[in-house]
N, C-alpha and C positions, 0 to 999 in steps of 0.2 A: 694628569688628565686621563679620564677613562672614556669609553665609547660614548656614553650619554653626554658627557661634557663636550666631546668633539662634535656631536650632532647639534647641541645647543649653540656652540660657537659658529658652526657653519650656517645655521638658521639665522643667527643675529648678523653675521658679517655679510652674507649674500642675500638676505631678505627672503629666503625660502621658508616654507612651513617646516615645522619639526618633522612631520611625516615624510615630506619630500627629502629632507636632509637625511633622515634615517635610511630611506631607500637608497639614496646616493652612496652613503657610506657603506652599506651592506653590499651594493653592487660592485664598488671598487674593491672591497676586500675579497669578494667572490672571484673577481677577475684575476687578482693577484694570486690567490690560492690555486685557482684552476691552472694558471700558467706554470706555477711551481710544481704542481702535481705531475704535469707533463714533462718536467725536467728542464723547462725553459727558464728564462730570467726576465725580469721587468726592470727596464732602465727609465728612470725619470730624471732627465737632464737637470742638473743643478740641485736635485734633492738627494738621489742615491739609487742604488741598485739592489734589488731583491734577487737572490740566487739560491741554488741548491748545492750543498756540499755533501760528498759521499764519505762516510766513515767506514773504515775497514773493520772486519771482525777482529777481536783481540781477546786476550786472556786478562782477567782481573782477579783481585783477591777480596774475599768477603772479610771486612775488618773485624767482625764479631767472632767468626769461627776460624779464619785463616785459610779456609778452603779456596781452591782455585775454581773460578767460574768462567764460562765462555760467554762473552758479550757479542751478540750477533751484529752483522753489518747493518748500517742504517743510513738514512738521509737526514740532513740537517738544513733547515732554512737559515739563510744568512742575509744580513743587510749591511751594505757598505755605504756610508754617508758620502754624498757628493761635495765638491769644493764649496759651492754656494751655501750649502747647509752648514758645513764646518765653519765657514767664515761668519755666518749669521750668529752661530752659537758663541763664537769667540769674541764678539764685539762687546 
């Protein structure tokens, strides 16, 4: 399912217009992104948790040349599924 299919599904299931559904999906994604940018986390009980993980700087090797390169530190967005979501998927 892509974003447009999600918008269509929301419109069909909830009776919203596609325009309202699109704005709702965009707003939710913007809220989650904004909180992760601040270093926070978003917990949706029963669904899961969006959080930010920090990756330390490290050395790696270029497989083509064999040269050592420095990979800078970065932040990684993570999602951990909640129990209700795991149970629903495994039924």
